[in-house]
mmCIF file of the N, C-alpha and C atoms, coordinates in Angstrom:
data_MODEL
# 
_entry.id   MODEL 
# 
loop_
_atom_site.group_PDB 
_atom_site.id 
_atom_site.type_symbol 
_atom_site.label_atom_id 
_atom_site.label_alt_id 
_atom_site.label_comp_id 
_atom_site.label_asym_id 
_atom_site.label_entity_id 
_atom_site.label_seq_id 
_atom_site.pdbx_PDB_ins_code 
_atom_site.Cartn_x 
_atom_site.Cartn_y 
_atom_site.Cartn_z 
_atom_site.occupancy 
_atom_site.B_iso_or_equiv 
_atom_site.pdbx_formal_charge 
_atom_site.auth_seq_id 
_atom_site.auth_comp_id 
_atom_site.auth_asym_id 
_atom_site.auth_atom_id 
_atom_site.pdbx_PDB_model_num 
ATOM 1   N N  . MET A 1 1  ? 32.620 75.672  11.539  1.00 0.00 ? 1  MET A N  1 
ATOM 2   C CA . MET A 1 1  ? 33.986 75.856  11.091  1.00 0.00 ? 1  MET A CA 1 
ATOM 3   C C  . MET A 1 1  ? 34.058 77.158  10.294  1.00 0.00 ? 1  MET A C  1 
ATOM 4   N N  . GLU A 1 2  ? 35.118 77.888  10.514  1.00 0.00 ? 2  GLU A N  1 
ATOM 5   C CA . GLU A 1 2  ? 35.325 79.177  9.850   1.00 0.00 ? 2  GLU A CA 1 
ATOM 6   C C  . GLU A 1 2  ? 36.603 79.089  9.015   1.00 0.00 ? 2  GLU A C  1 
ATOM 7   N N  . MET A 1 3  ? 36.514 79.459  7.731   1.00 0.00 ? 3  MET A N  1 
ATOM 8   C CA . MET A 1 3  ? 37.688 79.482  6.856   1.00 0.00 ? 3  MET A CA 1 
ATOM 9   C C  . MET A 1 3  ? 38.236 80.899  6.830   1.00 0.00 ? 3  MET A C  1 
ATOM 10  N N  . ILE A 1 4  ? 39.541 81.038  7.014   1.00 0.00 ? 4  ILE A N  1 
ATOM 11  C CA . ILE A 1 4  ? 40.183 82.352  7.053   1.00 0.00 ? 4  ILE A CA 1 
ATOM 12  C C  . ILE A 1 4  ? 41.255 82.404  5.975   1.00 0.00 ? 4  ILE A C  1 
ATOM 13  N N  . GLY A 1 5  ? 41.104 83.355  5.075   1.00 0.00 ? 5  GLY A N  1 
ATOM 14  C CA . GLY A 1 5  ? 42.105 83.556  4.040   1.00 0.00 ? 5  GLY A CA 1 
ATOM 15  C C  . GLY A 1 5  ? 42.315 82.367  3.117   1.00 0.00 ? 5  GLY A C  1 
ATOM 16  N N  . GLY A 1 6  ? 41.413 81.435  3.120   1.00 0.00 ? 6  GLY A N  1 
ATOM 17  C CA . GLY A 1 6  ? 41.522 80.276  2.259   1.00 0.00 ? 6  GLY A CA 1 
ATOM 18  C C  . GLY A 1 6  ? 42.554 79.253  2.694   1.00 0.00 ? 6  GLY A C  1 
ATOM 19  N N  . ILE A 1 7  ? 43.254 79.507  3.814   1.00 0.00 ? 7  ILE A N  1 
ATOM 20  C CA . ILE A 1 7  ? 44.307 78.570  4.224   1.00 0.00 ? 7  ILE A CA 1 
ATOM 21  C C  . ILE A 1 7  ? 44.165 78.081  5.662   1.00 0.00 ? 7  ILE A C  1 
ATOM 22  N N  . LEU A 1 8  ? 43.420 78.814  6.473   1.00 0.00 ? 8  LEU A N  1 
ATOM 23  C CA . LEU A 1 8  ? 43.238 78.431  7.879   1.00 0.00 ? 8  LEU A CA 1 
ATOM 24  C C  . LEU A 1 8  ? 41.781 78.086  8.125   1.00 0.00 ? 8  LEU A C  1 
ATOM 25  N N  . THR A 1 9  ? 41.565 77.122  8.991   1.00 0.00 ? 9  THR A N  1 
ATOM 26  C CA . THR A 1 9  ? 40.216 76.863  9.480   1.00 0.00 ? 9  THR A CA 1 
ATOM 27  C C  . THR A 1 9  ? 40.249 76.935  10.998  1.00 0.00 ? 9  THR A C  1 
ATOM 28  N N  . VAL A 1 10 ? 39.178 77.447  11.552  1.00 0.00 ? 10 VAL A N  1 
ATOM 29  C CA . VAL A 1 10 ? 39.042 77.547  13.000  1.00 0.00 ? 10 VAL A CA 1 
ATOM 30  C C  . VAL A 1 10 ? 37.743 76.850  13.375  1.00 0.00 ? 10 VAL A C  1 
ATOM 31  N N  . SER A 1 11 ? 37.842 75.949  14.344  1.00 0.00 ? 11 SER A N  1 
ATOM 32  C CA . SER A 1 11 ? 36.658 75.204  14.775  1.00 0.00 ? 11 SER A CA 1 
ATOM 33  C C  . SER A 1 11 ? 36.784 74.869  16.255  1.00 0.00 ? 11 SER A C  1 
ATOM 34  N N  . VAL A 1 12 ? 35.757 74.225  16.775  1.00 0.00 ? 12 VAL A N  1 
ATOM 35  C CA . VAL A 1 12 ? 35.738 73.780  18.172  1.00 0.00 ? 12 VAL A CA 1 
ATOM 36  C C  . VAL A 1 12 ? 35.804 72.257  18.158  1.00 0.00 ? 12 VAL A C  1 
ATOM 37  N N  . THR A 1 13 ? 36.667 71.698  18.991  1.00 0.00 ? 13 THR A N  1 
ATOM 38  C CA . THR A 1 13 ? 36.780 70.240  19.065  1.00 0.00 ? 13 THR A CA 1 
ATOM 39  C C  . THR A 1 13 ? 35.486 69.659  19.640  1.00 0.00 ? 13 THR A C  1 
ATOM 40  N N  . ASP A 1 14 ? 35.137 68.478  19.189  1.00 0.00 ? 14 ASP A N  1 
ATOM 41  C CA . ASP A 1 14 ? 33.912 67.828  19.660  1.00 0.00 ? 14 ASP A CA 1 
ATOM 42  C C  . ASP A 1 14 ? 34.055 67.283  21.070  1.00 0.00 ? 14 ASP A C  1 
ATOM 43  N N  . ASP A 1 15 ? 35.244 66.797  21.393  1.00 0.00 ? 15 ASP A N  1 
ATOM 44  C CA . ASP A 1 15 ? 35.408 66.107  22.664  1.00 0.00 ? 15 ASP A CA 1 
ATOM 45  C C  . ASP A 1 15 ? 35.769 67.028  23.831  1.00 0.00 ? 15 ASP A C  1 
ATOM 46  N N  . THR A 1 16 ? 36.632 68.008  23.615  1.00 0.00 ? 16 THR A N  1 
ATOM 47  C CA . THR A 1 16 ? 37.097 68.841  24.736  1.00 0.00 ? 16 THR A CA 1 
ATOM 48  C C  . THR A 1 16 ? 36.597 70.286  24.688  1.00 0.00 ? 16 THR A C  1 
ATOM 49  N N  . GLN A 1 17 ? 35.862 70.625  23.637  1.00 0.00 ? 17 GLN A N  1 
ATOM 50  C CA . GLN A 1 17 ? 35.349 71.980  23.447  1.00 0.00 ? 17 GLN A CA 1 
ATOM 51  C C  . GLN A 1 17 ? 36.468 73.034  23.528  1.00 0.00 ? 17 GLN A C  1 
ATOM 52  N N  . GLU A 1 18 ? 37.598 72.706  22.927  1.00 0.00 ? 18 GLU A N  1 
ATOM 53  C CA . GLU A 1 18 ? 38.695 73.655  22.809  1.00 0.00 ? 18 GLU A CA 1 
ATOM 54  C C  . GLU A 1 18 ? 38.689 74.198  21.386  1.00 0.00 ? 18 GLU A C  1 
ATOM 55  N N  . VAL A 1 19 ? 39.447 75.254  21.166  1.00 0.00 ? 19 VAL A N  1 
ATOM 56  C CA . VAL A 1 19 ? 39.509 75.879  19.857  1.00 0.00 ? 19 VAL A CA 1 
ATOM 57  C C  . VAL A 1 19 ? 40.648 75.241  19.072  1.00 0.00 ? 19 VAL A C  1 
ATOM 58  N N  . MET A 1 20 ? 40.358 74.852  17.825  1.00 0.00 ? 20 MET A N  1 
ATOM 59  C CA . MET A 1 20 ? 41.372 74.236  16.977  1.00 0.00 ? 20 MET A CA 1 
ATOM 60  C C  . MET A 1 20 ? 41.587 75.108  15.747  1.00 0.00 ? 20 MET A C  1 
ATOM 61  N N  . ILE A 1 21 ? 42.846 75.460  15.510  1.00 0.00 ? 21 ILE A N  1 
ATOM 62  C CA . ILE A 1 21 ? 43.246 76.207  14.324  1.00 0.00 ? 21 ILE A CA 1 
ATOM 63  C C  . ILE A 1 21 ? 44.007 75.225  13.451  1.00 0.00 ? 21 ILE A C  1 
ATOM 64  N N  . SER A 1 22 ? 43.577 75.067  12.205  1.00 0.00 ? 22 SER A N  1 
ATOM 65  C CA . SER A 1 22 ? 44.216 74.114  11.297  1.00 0.00 ? 22 SER A CA 1 
ATOM 66  C C  . SER A 1 22 ? 44.771 74.844  10.095  1.00 0.00 ? 22 SER A C  1 
ATOM 67  N N  . HIS A 1 23 ? 45.955 74.427  9.679   1.00 0.00 ? 23 HIS A N  1 
ATOM 68  C CA . HIS A 1 23 ? 46.599 74.977  8.487   1.00 0.00 ? 23 HIS A CA 1 
ATOM 69  C C  . HIS A 1 23 ? 47.093 73.801  7.654   1.00 0.00 ? 23 HIS A C  1 
ATOM 70  N N  . ALA A 1 24 ? 46.536 73.655  6.477   1.00 0.00 ? 24 ALA A N  1 
ATOM 71  C CA . ALA A 1 24 ? 46.985 72.587  5.586   1.00 0.00 ? 24 ALA A CA 1 
ATOM 72  C C  . ALA A 1 24 ? 48.091 73.135  4.704   1.00 0.00 ? 24 ALA A C  1 
ATOM 73  N N  . ALA A 1 25 ? 49.206 72.444  4.683   1.00 0.00 ? 25 ALA A N  1 
ATOM 74  C CA . ALA A 1 25 ? 50.312 72.854  3.814   1.00 0.00 ? 25 ALA A CA 1 
ATOM 75  C C  . ALA A 1 25 ? 49.858 72.727  2.365   1.00 0.00 ? 25 ALA A C  1 
ATOM 76  N N  . SER A 1 26 ? 50.336 73.595  1.538   1.00 0.00 ? 26 SER A N  1 
ATOM 77  C CA . SER A 1 26 ? 49.990 73.599  0.122   1.00 0.00 ? 26 SER A CA 1 
ATOM 78  C C  . SER A 1 26 ? 50.262 72.233  -0.496  1.00 0.00 ? 26 SER A C  1 
ATOM 79  N N  . GLY A 1 27 ? 49.285 71.706  -1.227  1.00 0.00 ? 27 GLY A N  1 
ATOM 80  C CA . GLY A 1 27 ? 49.464 70.435  -1.914  1.00 0.00 ? 27 GLY A CA 1 
ATOM 81  C C  . GLY A 1 27 ? 49.236 69.206  -1.065  1.00 0.00 ? 27 GLY A C  1 
ATOM 82  N N  . THR A 1 28 ? 48.811 69.382  0.191   1.00 0.00 ? 28 THR A N  1 
ATOM 83  C CA . THR A 1 28 ? 48.545 68.215  1.031   1.00 0.00 ? 28 THR A CA 1 
ATOM 84  C C  . THR A 1 28 ? 47.049 68.088  1.255   1.00 0.00 ? 28 THR A C  1 
ATOM 85  N N  . ASP A 1 29 ? 46.634 66.931  1.686   1.00 0.00 ? 29 ASP A N  1 
ATOM 86  C CA . ASP A 1 29 ? 45.211 66.750  1.962   1.00 0.00 ? 29 ASP A CA 1 
ATOM 87  C C  . ASP A 1 29 ? 44.898 67.124  3.408   1.00 0.00 ? 29 ASP A C  1 
ATOM 88  N N  . ALA A 1 30 ? 43.638 67.131  3.737   1.00 0.00 ? 30 ALA A N  1 
ATOM 89  C CA . ALA A 1 30 ? 43.186 67.567  5.062   1.00 0.00 ? 30 ALA A CA 1 
ATOM 90  C C  . ALA A 1 30 ? 43.760 66.704  6.183   1.00 0.00 ? 30 ALA A C  1 
ATOM 91  N N  . GLU A 1 31 ? 44.073 65.441  5.880   1.00 0.00 ? 31 GLU A N  1 
ATOM 92  C CA . GLU A 1 31 ? 44.619 64.556  6.911   1.00 0.00 ? 31 GLU A CA 1 
ATOM 93  C C  . GLU A 1 31 ? 46.010 65.000  7.366   1.00 0.00 ? 31 GLU A C  1 
ATOM 94  N N  . GLU A 1 32 ? 46.712 65.766  6.541   1.00 0.00 ? 32 GLU A N  1 
ATOM 95  C CA . GLU A 1 32 ? 48.060 66.198  6.874   1.00 0.00 ? 32 GLU A CA 1 
ATOM 96  C C  . GLU A 1 32 ? 48.094 67.642  7.379   1.00 0.00 ? 32 GLU A C  1 
ATOM 97  N N  . ALA A 1 33 ? 46.970 68.153  7.813   1.00 0.00 ? 33 ALA A N  1 
ATOM 98  C CA . ALA A 1 33 ? 46.907 69.524  8.312   1.00 0.00 ? 33 ALA A CA 1 
ATOM 99  C C  . ALA A 1 33 ? 47.668 69.648  9.625   1.00 0.00 ? 33 ALA A C  1 
ATOM 100 N N  . HIS A 1 34 ? 48.214 70.820  9.844   1.00 0.00 ? 34 HIS A N  1 
ATOM 101 C CA . HIS A 1 34 ? 48.883 71.128  11.106  1.00 0.00 ? 34 HIS A CA 1 
ATOM 102 C C  . HIS A 1 34 ? 47.851 71.784  12.016  1.00 0.00 ? 34 HIS A C  1 
ATOM 103 N N  . ASN A 1 35 ? 47.705 71.279  13.222  1.00 0.00 ? 35 ASN A N  1 
ATOM 104 C CA . ASN A 1 35 ? 46.680 71.769  14.136  1.00 0.00 ? 35 ASN A CA 1 
ATOM 105 C C  . ASN A 1 35 ? 47.282 72.393  15.386  1.00 0.00 ? 35 ASN A C  1 
ATOM 106 N N  . ILE A 1 36 ? 46.627 73.432  15.845  1.00 0.00 ? 36 ILE A N  1 
ATOM 107 C CA . ILE A 1 36 ? 46.918 74.026  17.150  1.00 0.00 ? 36 ILE A CA 1 
ATOM 108 C C  . ILE A 1 36 ? 45.612 73.939  17.928  1.00 0.00 ? 36 ILE A C  1 
ATOM 109 N N  . VAL A 1 37 ? 45.634 73.320  19.081  1.00 0.00 ? 37 VAL A N  1 
ATOM 110 C CA . VAL A 1 37 ? 44.437 73.193  19.910  1.00 0.00 ? 37 VAL A CA 1 
ATOM 111 C C  . VAL A 1 37 ? 44.708 73.929  21.217  1.00 0.00 ? 37 VAL A C  1 
ATOM 112 N N  . ILE A 1 38 ? 43.854 74.920  21.518  1.00 0.00 ? 38 ILE A N  1 
ATOM 113 C CA . ILE A 1 38 ? 44.059 75.736  22.715  1.00 0.00 ? 38 ILE A CA 1 
ATOM 114 C C  . ILE A 1 38 ? 42.742 75.937  23.462  1.00 0.00 ? 38 ILE A C  1 
ATOM 115 N N  . MET A 1 39 ? 42.884 76.234  24.736  1.00 0.00 ? 39 MET A N  1 
ATOM 116 C CA . MET A 1 39 ? 41.719 76.493  25.582  1.00 0.00 ? 39 MET A CA 1 
ATOM 117 C C  . MET A 1 39 ? 41.068 77.808  25.139  1.00 0.00 ? 39 MET A C  1 
ATOM 118 N N  . PRO A 1 40 ? 39.765 77.941  25.351  1.00 0.00 ? 40 PRO A N  1 
ATOM 119 C CA . PRO A 1 40 ? 39.063 79.150  24.931  1.00 0.00 ? 40 PRO A CA 1 
ATOM 120 C C  . PRO A 1 40 ? 39.691 80.449  25.449  1.00 0.00 ? 40 PRO A C  1 
ATOM 121 N N  . ARG A 1 41 ? 40.164 80.483  26.694  1.00 0.00 ? 41 ARG A N  1 
ATOM 122 C CA . ARG A 1 41 ? 40.738 81.732  27.214  1.00 0.00 ? 41 ARG A CA 1 
ATOM 123 C C  . ARG A 1 41 ? 42.016 82.091  26.474  1.00 0.00 ? 41 ARG A C  1 
ATOM 124 N N  . TYR A 1 42 ? 42.808 81.079  26.062  1.00 0.00 ? 42 TYR A N  1 
ATOM 125 C CA . TYR A 1 42 ? 44.011 81.361  25.284  1.00 0.00 ? 42 TYR A CA 1 
ATOM 126 C C  . TYR A 1 42 ? 43.658 81.779  23.857  1.00 0.00 ? 42 TYR A C  1 
ATOM 127 N N  . ALA A 1 43 ? 42.567 81.227  23.339  1.00 0.00 ? 43 ALA A N  1 
ATOM 128 C CA . ALA A 1 43 ? 42.103 81.639  22.009  1.00 0.00 ? 43 ALA A CA 1 
ATOM 129 C C  . ALA A 1 43 ? 41.706 83.116  22.028  1.00 0.00 ? 43 ALA A C  1 
ATOM 130 N N  . ARG A 1 44 ? 41.041 83.552  23.109  1.00 0.00 ? 44 ARG A N  1 
ATOM 131 C CA . ARG A 1 44 ? 40.674 84.977  23.230  1.00 0.00 ? 44 ARG A CA 1 
ATOM 132 C C  . ARG A 1 44 ? 41.923 85.852  23.319  1.00 0.00 ? 44 ARG A C  1 
ATOM 133 N N  . HIS A 1 45 ? 42.920 85.399  24.078  1.00 0.00 ? 45 HIS A N  1 
ATOM 134 C CA . HIS A 1 45 ? 44.160 86.154  24.192  1.00 0.00 ? 45 HIS A CA 1 
ATOM 135 C C  . HIS A 1 45 ? 44.860 86.231  22.831  1.00 0.00 ? 45 HIS A C  1 
ATOM 136 N N  . LEU A 1 46 ? 44.913 85.112  22.113  1.00 0.00 ? 46 LEU A N  1 
ATOM 137 C CA . LEU A 1 46 ? 45.504 85.094  20.778  1.00 0.00 ? 46 LEU A CA 1 
ATOM 138 C C  . LEU A 1 46 ? 44.768 86.066  19.863  1.00 0.00 ? 46 LEU A C  1 
ATOM 139 N N  . ALA A 1 47 ? 43.451 86.069  19.921  1.00 0.00 ? 47 ALA A N  1 
ATOM 140 C CA . ALA A 1 47 ? 42.664 86.991  19.092  1.00 0.00 ? 47 ALA A CA 1 
ATOM 141 C C  . ALA A 1 47 ? 43.020 88.442  19.411  1.00 0.00 ? 47 ALA A C  1 
ATOM 142 N N  . HIS A 1 48 ? 43.161 88.746  20.685  1.00 0.00 ? 48 HIS A N  1 
ATOM 143 C CA . HIS A 1 48 ? 43.517 90.108  21.103  1.00 0.00 ? 48 HIS A CA 1 
ATOM 144 C C  . HIS A 1 48 ? 44.897 90.492  20.558  1.00 0.00 ? 48 HIS A C  1 
ATOM 145 N N  . VAL A 1 49 ? 45.863 89.604  20.681  1.00 0.00 ? 49 VAL A N  1 
ATOM 146 C CA . VAL A 1 49 ? 47.215 89.873  20.189  1.00 0.00 ? 49 VAL A CA 1 
ATOM 147 C C  . VAL A 1 49 ? 47.203 90.042  18.667  1.00 0.00 ? 49 VAL A C  1 
ATOM 148 N N  . LEU A 1 50 ? 46.445 89.219  17.967  1.00 0.00 ? 50 LEU A N  1 
ATOM 149 C CA . LEU A 1 50 ? 46.352 89.340  16.513  1.00 0.00 ? 50 LEU A CA 1 
ATOM 150 C C  . LEU A 1 50 ? 45.758 90.689  16.101  1.00 0.00 ? 50 LEU A C  1 
ATOM 151 N N  . ILE A 1 51 ? 44.747 91.142  16.813  1.00 0.00 ? 51 ILE A N  1 
ATOM 152 C CA . ILE A 1 51 ? 44.150 92.446  16.515  1.00 0.00 ? 51 ILE A CA 1 
ATOM 153 C C  . ILE A 1 51 ? 45.166 93.555  16.741  1.00 0.00 ? 51 ILE A C  1 
ATOM 154 N N  . GLU A 1 52 ? 45.894 93.493  17.841  1.00 0.00 ? 52 GLU A N  1 
ATOM 155 C CA . GLU A 1 52 ? 46.922 94.506  18.112  1.00 0.00 ? 52 GLU A CA 1 
ATOM 156 C C  . GLU A 1 52 ? 47.982 94.527  17.018  1.00 0.00 ? 52 GLU A C  1 
ATOM 157 N N  . GLN A 1 53 ? 48.454 93.358  16.623  1.00 0.00 ? 53 GLN A N  1 
ATOM 158 C CA . GLN A 1 53 ? 49.492 93.288  15.596  1.00 0.00 ? 53 GLN A CA 1 
ATOM 159 C C  . GLN A 1 53 ? 48.965 93.745  14.237  1.00 0.00 ? 53 GLN A C  1 
ATOM 160 N N  . ALA A 1 54 ? 47.713 93.436  13.932  1.00 0.00 ? 54 ALA A N  1 
ATOM 161 C CA . ALA A 1 54 ? 47.111 93.903  12.677  1.00 0.00 ? 54 ALA A CA 1 
ATOM 162 C C  . ALA A 1 54 ? 47.005 95.422  12.669  1.00 0.00 ? 54 ALA A C  1 
ATOM 163 N N  . ASP A 1 55 ? 46.641 96.013  13.802  1.00 0.00 ? 55 ASP A N  1 
ATOM 164 C CA . ASP A 1 55 ? 46.580 97.476  13.906  1.00 0.00 ? 55 ASP A CA 1 
ATOM 165 C C  . ASP A 1 55 ? 47.949 98.101  13.662  1.00 0.00 ? 55 ASP A C  1 
ATOM 166 N N  . ILE A 1 56 ? 48.982 97.520  14.247  1.00 0.00 ? 56 ILE A N  1 
ATOM 167 C CA . ILE A 1 56 ? 50.351 98.031  14.063  1.00 0.00 ? 56 ILE A CA 1 
ATOM 168 C C  . ILE A 1 56 ? 50.760 97.911  12.592  1.00 0.00 ? 56 ILE A C  1 
ATOM 169 N N  . ALA A 1 57 ? 50.515 96.761  11.987  1.00 0.00 ? 57 ALA A N  1 
ATOM 170 C CA . ALA A 1 57 ? 50.896 96.542  10.589  1.00 0.00 ? 57 ALA A CA 1 
ATOM 171 C C  . ALA A 1 57 ? 50.178 97.519  9.663   1.00 0.00 ? 57 ALA A C  1 
ATOM 172 N N  . GLU A 1 58 ? 48.880 97.749  9.904   1.00 0.00 ? 58 GLU A N  1 
ATOM 173 C CA . GLU A 1 58 ? 48.128 98.689  9.068   1.00 0.00 ? 58 GLU A CA 1 
ATOM 174 C C  . GLU A 1 58 ? 48.638 100.113 9.238   1.00 0.00 ? 58 GLU A C  1 
ATOM 175 N N  . ALA A 1 59 ? 48.935 100.503 10.464  1.00 0.00 ? 59 ALA A N  1 
ATOM 176 C CA . ALA A 1 59 ? 49.438 101.858 10.710  1.00 0.00 ? 59 ALA A CA 1 
ATOM 177 C C  . ALA A 1 59 ? 50.785 102.064 10.021  1.00 0.00 ? 59 ALA A C  1 
ATOM 178 N N  . GLU A 1 60 ? 51.672 101.078 10.101  1.00 0.00 ? 60 GLU A N  1 
ATOM 179 C CA . GLU A 1 60 ? 52.972 101.181 9.449   1.00 0.00 ? 60 GLU A CA 1 
ATOM 180 C C  . GLU A 1 60 ? 52.825 101.232 7.932   1.00 0.00 ? 60 GLU A C  1 
ATOM 181 N N  . SER A 1 61 ? 51.896 100.460 7.400   1.00 0.00 ? 61 SER A N  1 
ATOM 182 C CA . SER A 1 61 ? 51.648 100.458 5.963   1.00 0.00 ? 61 SER A CA 1 
ATOM 183 C C  . SER A 1 61 ? 51.124 101.815 5.501   1.00 0.00 ? 61 SER A C  1 
ATOM 184 N N  . ARG A 1 62 ? 50.176 102.374 6.265   1.00 0.00 ? 62 ARG A N  1 
ATOM 185 C CA . ARG A 1 62 ? 49.634 103.704 5.923   1.00 0.00 ? 62 ARG A CA 1 
ATOM 186 C C  . ARG A 1 62 ? 50.718 104.763 5.984   1.00 0.00 ? 62 ARG A C  1 
ATOM 187 N N  . ALA A 1 63 ? 51.574 104.716 7.003   1.00 0.00 ? 63 ALA A N  1 
ATOM 188 C CA . ALA A 1 63 ? 52.651 105.693 7.142   1.00 0.00 ? 63 ALA A CA 1 
ATOM 189 C C  . ALA A 1 63 ? 53.624 105.585 5.966   1.00 0.00 ? 63 ALA A C  1 
ATOM 190 N N  . LYS A 1 64 ? 53.924 104.376 5.547   1.00 0.00 ? 64 LYS A N  1 
ATOM 191 C CA . LYS A 1 64 ? 54.832 104.174 4.424   1.00 0.00 ? 64 LYS A CA 1 
ATOM 192 C C  . LYS A 1 64 ? 54.209 104.712 3.134   1.00 0.00 ? 64 LYS A C  1 
ATOM 193 N N  . GLU A 1 65 ? 52.936 104.424 2.907   1.00 0.00 ? 65 GLU A N  1 
ATOM 194 C CA . GLU A 1 65 ? 52.246 104.925 1.718   1.00 0.00 ? 65 GLU A CA 1 
ATOM 195 C C  . GLU A 1 65 ? 52.206 106.446 1.714   1.00 0.00 ? 65 GLU A C  1 
ATOM 196 N N  . LEU A 1 66 ? 51.935 107.045 2.863   1.00 0.00 ? 66 LEU A N  1 
ATOM 197 C CA . LEU A 1 66 ? 51.887 108.495 2.970   1.00 0.00 ? 66 LEU A CA 1 
ATOM 198 C C  . LEU A 1 66 ? 53.254 109.102 2.674   1.00 0.00 ? 66 LEU A C  1 
ATOM 199 N N  . ALA A 1 67 ? 54.304 108.507 3.203   1.00 0.00 ? 67 ALA A N  1 
ATOM 200 C CA . ALA A 1 67 ? 55.655 109.007 2.958   1.00 0.00 ? 67 ALA A CA 1 
ATOM 201 C C  . ALA A 1 67 ? 56.006 108.899 1.475   1.00 0.00 ? 67 ALA A C  1 
ATOM 202 N N  . GLN A 1 68 ? 55.610 107.824 0.825   1.00 0.00 ? 68 GLN A N  1 
ATOM 203 C CA . GLN A 1 68 ? 55.877 107.660 -0.607  1.00 0.00 ? 68 GLN A CA 1 
ATOM 204 C C  . GLN A 1 68 ? 55.079 108.674 -1.422  1.00 0.00 ? 68 GLN A C  1 
ATOM 205 N N  . THR A 1 69 ? 53.830 108.928 -1.027  1.00 0.00 ? 69 THR A N  1 
ATOM 206 C CA . THR A 1 69 ? 52.995 109.900 -1.726  1.00 0.00 ? 69 THR A CA 1 
ATOM 207 C C  . THR A 1 69 ? 53.587 111.297 -1.590  1.00 0.00 ? 69 THR A C  1 
ATOM 208 N N  . ARG A 1 70 ? 53.997 111.657 -0.416  1.00 0.00 ? 70 ARG A N  1 
ATOM 209 C CA . ARG A 1 70 ? 54.607 112.974 -0.196  1.00 0.00 ? 70 ARG A CA 1 
ATOM 210 C C  . ARG A 1 70 ? 55.917 113.099 -0.956  1.00 0.00 ? 70 ARG A C  1 
ATOM 211 N N  . GLY A 1 71 ? 56.688 112.036 -0.975  1.00 0.00 ? 71 GLY A N  1 
ATOM 212 C CA . GLY A 1 71 ? 57.966 112.050 -1.679  1.00 0.00 ? 71 GLY A CA 1 
ATOM 213 C C  . GLY A 1 71 ? 57.802 112.214 -3.178  1.00 0.00 ? 71 GLY A C  1 
ATOM 214 N N  . SER A 1 72 ? 56.770 111.619 -3.765  1.00 0.00 ? 72 SER A N  1 
ATOM 215 C CA . SER A 1 72 ? 56.566 111.716 -5.207  1.00 0.00 ? 72 SER A CA 1 
ATOM 216 C C  . SER A 1 72 ? 55.965 113.064 -5.600  1.00 0.00 ? 72 SER A C  1 
ATOM 217 N N  . ARG A 1 73 ? 55.316 113.740 -4.677  1.00 0.00 ? 73 ARG A N  1 
ATOM 218 C CA . ARG A 1 73 ? 54.724 115.050 -4.967  1.00 0.00 ? 73 ARG A CA 1 
ATOM 219 C C  . ARG A 1 73 ? 55.746 116.172 -4.931  1.00 0.00 ? 73 ARG A C  1 
ATOM 220 N N  . SER A 1 74 ? 56.758 116.016 -4.103  1.00 0.00 ? 74 SER A N  1 
ATOM 221 C CA . SER A 1 74 ? 57.712 117.109 -3.954  1.00 0.00 ? 74 SER A CA 1 
ATOM 222 C C  . SER A 1 74 ? 58.788 117.020 -5.016  1.00 0.00 ? 74 SER A C  1 
ATOM 223 N N  . LYS A 1 75 ? 58.859 118.044 -5.878  1.00 0.00 ? 75 LYS A N  1 
ATOM 224 C CA . LYS A 1 75 ? 59.876 118.144 -6.906  1.00 0.00 ? 75 LYS A CA 1 
ATOM 225 C C  . LYS A 1 75 ? 60.776 119.313 -6.554  1.00 0.00 ? 75 LYS A C  1 
ATOM 226 N N  . PRO A 1 76 ? 62.020 119.227 -6.939  1.00 0.00 ? 76 PRO A N  1 
ATOM 227 C CA . PRO A 1 76 ? 62.886 120.383 -6.728  1.00 0.00 ? 76 PRO A CA 1 
ATOM 228 C C  . PRO A 1 76 ? 62.359 121.563 -7.535  1.00 0.00 ? 76 PRO A C  1 
ATOM 229 N N  . ARG A 1 77 ? 62.491 122.770 -6.999  1.00 0.00 ? 77 ARG A N  1 
ATOM 230 C CA . ARG A 1 77 ? 61.982 123.959 -7.683  1.00 0.00 ? 77 ARG A CA 1 
ATOM 231 C C  . ARG A 1 77 ? 62.596 124.133 -9.065  1.00 0.00 ? 77 ARG A C  1 
ATOM 232 N N  . SER A 1 78 ? 63.849 123.759 -9.241  1.00 0.00 ? 78 SER A N  1 
ATOM 233 C CA . SER A 1 78 ? 64.481 123.888 -10.554 1.00 0.00 ? 78 SER A CA 1 
ATOM 234 C C  . SER A 1 78 ? 63.785 122.986 -11.579 1.00 0.00 ? 78 SER A C  1 
ATOM 235 N N  . ALA A 1 79 ? 63.312 121.834 -11.148 1.00 0.00 ? 79 ALA A N  1 
ATOM 236 C CA . ALA A 1 79 ? 62.624 120.926 -12.051 1.00 0.00 ? 79 ALA A CA 1 
ATOM 237 C C  . ALA A 1 79 ? 61.250 121.482 -12.433 1.00 0.00 ? 79 ALA A C  1 
ATOM 238 N N  . GLU A 1 80 ? 60.624 122.259 -11.544 1.00 0.00 ? 80 GLU A N  1 
ATOM 239 C CA . GLU A 1 80 ? 59.319 122.825 -11.844 1.00 0.00 ? 80 GLU A CA 1 
ATOM 240 C C  . GLU A 1 80 ? 59.403 123.915 -12.911 1.00 0.00 ? 80 GLU A C  1 
ATOM 241 N N  . ARG A 1 81 ? 60.518 124.616 -12.998 1.00 0.00 ? 81 ARG A N  1 
ATOM 242 C CA . ARG A 1 81 ? 60.667 125.698 -13.964 1.00 0.00 ? 81 ARG A CA 1 
ATOM 243 C C  . ARG A 1 81 ? 60.941 125.185 -15.361 1.00 0.00 ? 81 ARG A C  1 
ATOM 244 N N  . ASP A 1 82 ? 61.466 123.982 -15.498 1.00 0.00 ? 82 ASP A N  1 
ATOM 245 C CA . ASP A 1 82 ? 61.834 123.446 -16.814 1.00 0.00 ? 82 ASP A CA 1 
ATOM 246 C C  . ASP A 1 82 ? 60.654 123.107 -17.652 1.00 0.00 ? 82 ASP A C  1 
# 
């Protein structure tokens, strides 16, 4: 079993050898976890999509940080003379 971010667990079912993703709602016990059970090929596809989306999110975050950094560095010339 693999714990991800402290809120998700990923494991393989004992009976069908499928991939199970579990998310326990805050304040509930393990018996009330929400489960997604998928075939291994769909788990691989999900992993691929997650990687693509993470790449997009990181690129957008970097672009936003860069734009903010550039914006804070540029002062009007009149302000530089004061």
